[in-house]
Each structure stands twice: as C-alpha cells, then as structure tokens.
N, C-alpha and C positions, 0 to 999 in steps of 0.2 A: 778738136774735139776728140781725137785720137788718144792723146793725152788723157783727156777727161775719161773714155772707157776704160785704157788700160789702169789708170788709178782707182776706177769702180770694181775692176776685174780684180786687184792685186788686194782691196780692202775685203772684199765676201770671201776671198780664198785666206786671207788670214782671220777670218772673224770662224770660218767654216772650220780650220784649223785648229782653233781654241777653243769650238764647242767640242769638236770630237776628240782632244785631248784630256778637257776637262770631263767628259763621258767617261772616256777610259779612265782616270785618275779615280773618278768616281765609282767606278765599277771596281778596280782593282783593292778600294778600301773596303768598300761591302762588302768582299768575296771576302777578305781576310779576317781571320779570327783573333782578334786583338783583345788582350788584359790590361785594364787598371789595374796596378797593383800598391797596397799601400802595408809597410812592416815596421812594426817597431826595432829598434835597436839599441844595446847596451852600448853605454860612452857619453861622450862628452863633445859634441861638432859646432862647428863654424856653419853659417849659412851658405855659403856656397859649397858643401860637399855634397861629392859624385859618390855614391858604394857601388860597387861592380859585385854580382852575383852569378850563379849558374841558376835555371829552372828546368828541371824534369819532368818531363809529363807522363803518367805511368795510365795504363787503364787494367784492368783485371786479370790481363795475361802476362804482364810486365811495363817494362819502360819504351815506350814508343817514341818520344822526341826528346832532344835535350836542347837547349838554348844556353849559349853561353854569352859573357861579358854584355850581360843588360845590365842599363843604368840604370838607378835611381836616384832622385835628389833630394837632400835634406829640407824638411819645411820648417817646423818646430816639434818640441816634445819629444825628441827623440824618433821622431817619424819620417819616414823616407817614403816617396810616390813615385813614378812612373809608367810607363809603358812598353807592354812585352808585345812584341807580335812573333805570333805563333804562323810564321811561316808554313810548316810542312801541315802538309792533306791530314786533318785529325778526323775521324767521324763523328760525327755530330747525334749520332744516335745512341752512345753509348756516355757513363759518365767516365771521369777522370779525378786522378789525385796528381796533386804534386808536390817534390821533392824541391826546397830553394834552398841555396848554399850561398849566401855571402862570402865574398874573397875575408880571409880571416877571423869567419865567425864557423859558428856551428851551424849545421842544418836541419831543418825541420820540414817533417811531411802533413801535410793536410788534405783532408780527404773531402774538408769543405771547412768553409768558413770557420764552422765553431768548433770540428772536431780535427785533433793534430794528436802527432805522438801515438801513446800506448790506444790511445782513442777510436785511432783509424786502422779500421778495421778493411773495410773497403772501398772503392772510389765513388764518390758522390756526386762532384761537381759538374755540373749541368753546361758548355759552353754554346753559345749559338753563333751564327756567322757572324756579328757585329762587335760594340764594344763588351765587353763582358768586366765588370768592376769587381772586386775579390779586395776587403777589408781582413787584413790577418794583423790586424795592429794591437791585438788585446793578449797576442803572444809575443813574449820578449826573444830575438834573439842575443845568443849569449857569446861575447868576444873571446878570442885567445889561441884559435886553430889555425897556426900561422901554416904558410906553404914550404912544402911540401904539404897541404890539407893531408890529415888522415882519420877525421871525424873524431878527434878527442882533444885535448888541453892539458899537457902536462909539463914536467919538469925540461924538457926541450924545447918548447915554446918560450918558455921563462926564459931559458939560457939565451934565446935565440933574441928575445927583446932588450934583456941583460947587457948584452954582448954590444949593441945596437944604440944606448942610452946617446942623447947627444948628436944622433947620424941623423942626417935628413934623408934617406932613401927611403924607400916604400915597405922595406924589407919586412919591419918590425911594428909599421905606422897604424897601428889599427885605430883612431879614428881619423885620421888622414889629417891631421893640423899641419904635416909638412915635418914633423922631427919628433923623435921617437922618445921618451922622454917616460914619468913616473907615471902621467894617466893611462897608458899602452899596458906598464908592468901588473897596477890596480886592477886592470879592466881581465886580464886574463890570469891576475892570481886570485880575483872573485869567483870566476868560473871553475876554474880548479878546485877551489874552497867546496863549491856545491857538488861536485861528482858529475857533472855534464858532460853528454858525448851528443853524437848526433843519431836521430831518430832514427829503430830499425827500421826496415820497409819489409813489411810482412802482407802484402795485400792478397785477401782474397774476393771471389766473385761473391755478387751481393747473392744471399740467398731467396728461393722463390718461395714464397707462400705457398703449401697444398692444403686442397679441403680435404679432412678426415673424412674417411667412408663411413655411410652412415649405416646404425644397425640394422643386419637383413634378418629376417625370421620372425617367427611371434614368439613371444615369452614361451616358457613351457608351464603346464595347466598341472593340475592336478596336486600341488602342495596344498596340504592343511592351512586354514586360516590361523593365525598367530594370536593366541588367547591376550586379551588385554592384561596388565598386570595396572595397581593403581601405584604411582608413583607419588609420594610426599611433596606437596608445596609447601616450601620454603617460606617460616615468617618472614615477614620484610620487617627490616629493621628502621626506621628514621634515619635519615641521613643528615650528619650534623650540621648544624649553619658554621659557615664558615667563620673564625674571627679576624677582624682583620689585626693587621700587625699595628702594637701601640706604637702613636707618635708616625707613621709611613705617611709623605708626603713628596711635594714637588721641591725640588731648588732649582729655583731660575737663578740664571745667571747673567750681567750683561759684561761680556768681557773683550778689554782691548787691549792694546799695546804693541809688540812688535816681537815677531818669529825670526830669528834667525839660523838658516840651515847651511854647513858644509859640506862641498860636493866635489870631490877630486881635487881638493886643493883652492875651492871656490868658496865665497860665502856670498848668499844670498840672503836679502832683510823682504820678508812682505808683512805689511800691516794686517792688523788683528782686531777686527771690530764685529764681535757677533753677540745675538743670543736665544742660549739654550735651555735647557734644565735637564735635569735628573731626578731619578728616584732616591728617597733617602730612604731612613727607619727610622729618624728622629729632628729632629728642629737642631742638635747638636753637631750634626754632618753638614749643615749648610751653613756653612761660615767663610766669609772671604778669602780666608786661607785654605780653608780644604775648597773650592773651587778653582782654586789656581793651582793647588796640585792636582786635580784631577784634568783640568786641561793640559798641562804639562805632561801628563799620562797618554791623554789621546791623541796629542802632536807627536810625543817618541814613538807612538805606533802604527802612529801613519807614515813619518820618515822610516822607519824601518819596512815597513810594506812597499811603500811608496817608489824607496829608493834604491831599493834592492842590495841594502847590507854597505852601500855605500857612499850615503849619506849620513850625518850626524847631528843633531840638533842640539845648540848651543843654550843649556842648562841656565845661563846668565840673561837670556833673551827677557828685556823687561813685560812681566804681561801682569795685568790686575783685573781683580774680580770684585763685582758688586753684586750681592748675593740675596736671596730673599726665599722665605721657607712658606709654603701654603699647605696644609694638612689635604689629603689625598688619599685615603684608604686602599682605591684601585688604582692607584699609580703602574703606568705601565712607561720602561723605556725607550728614548726615540731609538729608531731602526738604526742602525750601525753604518756610517760612512764609508763605503768602500769605494768611490771614485778616489781619481789619484788625479784629477784636473784641478789646476789652478790657475784660479780668477780674479784672487784678491790683488790688492793694489803694491806697488811694489815701495820700500820705504823712502821717504825723500832725504 
C-alpha cells in the first residue's frame, strides 16, 4: 500500500511539474515579440542553404536594438524564411523600421512591407506581443559586399572572390555552395554594374497632422457691388466622330514549343503551351511568323526583368504559333504580365 501511495505521489508531482513547465514555456513564448521573416536574395542556391543576417531595429529616435547571426532557411525561387526572436524589451506603442543586412549582401531599410530605401521616411511597422509575419520578398537583396562589409560592392570585393576561386572556405562563397567559383564572381559583378549600395538610414518622426485655424471675424462690408459684364458664349463645334483604323483587329495565337533559359551557367527548359492575342492594324501583321517573333520578344523582356540581367533566352528554342485574324476596330491589348512566377511544366 505504501508503495502504491508513494508511486501515486510521484506521478502527481510529475504531472504538476509538467503542467507548470508547459505553462511557463507558453507564457515565455507569448511574452516575446517574434518576427516571421521572408526575404528574396540574388543568387543560385541549394535547398539546404542557410543565410546569416543582422537585423537592426529603429524607432524615430534612432537604433534601439540589434540582432546578430539570425538564420533563414532557403525554400525555393530565391526565397529565404525564418524566425527572428526579438529578445529585448521593445515599446509596442511606437512604430519601428528594420535594417536587414545579410552576410555578403547589401543591406536594405524597411519602414513597412511596401516602403523601403528612399521611400522609407519614418517608421511604420507595428509589432505585437505575438508572432508578426513580414513578407519582404518583393525587394531583391543584391550580393557582393564581402567581409568586412562596408555597404558597397567594389573592386576589392571582386578581387577577393577572384583570389579565392576554387577554394572551399566561406570567405567569398556568396551562394554558400561550399566552393568559390564563377557564380560568386558573376553575382558581385552584376551588383557592381548596377551601382548598388546599402540603403541610407535617415529616419524622421512621423508628422502629426494639425487642424488649420478657421476664419475669424466677419467679412468686411461696404464694398461696391461689382457690375456684371457680358461674357461671350463660345460657339460649340461638333465633335468629330472617331474613324476606326483601317483593318484594326485581334491577332489570336496558339503558341506551343519549348523555352530554354540559361542562368549562371545552367540551362532550364519549360514547355510553352498558351493561347493569347494582341492588337494589330492589319491582317498582314497576323502571320504565324509574326506571332513567333512577337512571342520571342515578350520572352526576352520577361527574362531580362525576372532574371535581373543574369539570365539569357536561347533564341533557337523551338517555338511555333498558329495565328488567326478577326476584325475588331476597338481592340485593346491585354494587360502587361508583370509576375515572375513560373508554374509551367519542365521539358521532358
């Protein structure tokens, strides 16, 4: 009986300890300000890559906290995600701005999820006593600022990379693939050509709007009444009826084939199978060959924009188009595609 009572006391004590421990852990997590961060970095990464960065926290008076050696994990499409534990006591009644500086990358200042760099004038980020999600992936972080990081990419950084080509140390390994090679050099060279630097931090306190004073007193009296003058009424002229352009219409195309893209020494292939249209001024502009040329021009433009100047389109990619023309005097071109998301199927 004594053994059973002793065992029961032990079990109850263990349960109480576990309950208090869980309660304490829950309260500890709830009392911390955590930041779930998503960034987009220039480069070519393996799936197991982890990037190290520094996060500086600013309010309108200056820097109030700094967090070093924050780790984010690579997910896909140059995106890195991770949790920042803001351990220091922050006044949650005021807005903040963040300066984020990844290792071997230029830093960027964010006043909100949509305001960064020169558009970042005063802190606007509101942090809560819980998990704060901040997606900053619309702004690309540029590579090449090697240690000791000085906020710019220059010939010194390129020389460091060149001197370490073929080595496996972390000194100049920008994309953390465990070797310094032409990829690292190309990344820094691209940033140098764009003349990029760290964002300047010149934050101001938000301006508090004030209500302008209303008019005081009564308007003066005794002024003579103005004598109205006759204003000639302009003679209306008939609005000319717009004449539609001769032969204007829609060029509908069924585009098929393959698109081959080269990026930092690697080539990827995507299946092309789309139906689209464009406006033309005559049926003679709606041929199969013209449709192929137009499609390649759009692909080149997309590769330049989404590849940040580091990708090229293989002009020999096999692309065909089946075009058909229909008269449409009021034809309007479809909205321009601005997304860089690629959901197309890879070539077999």
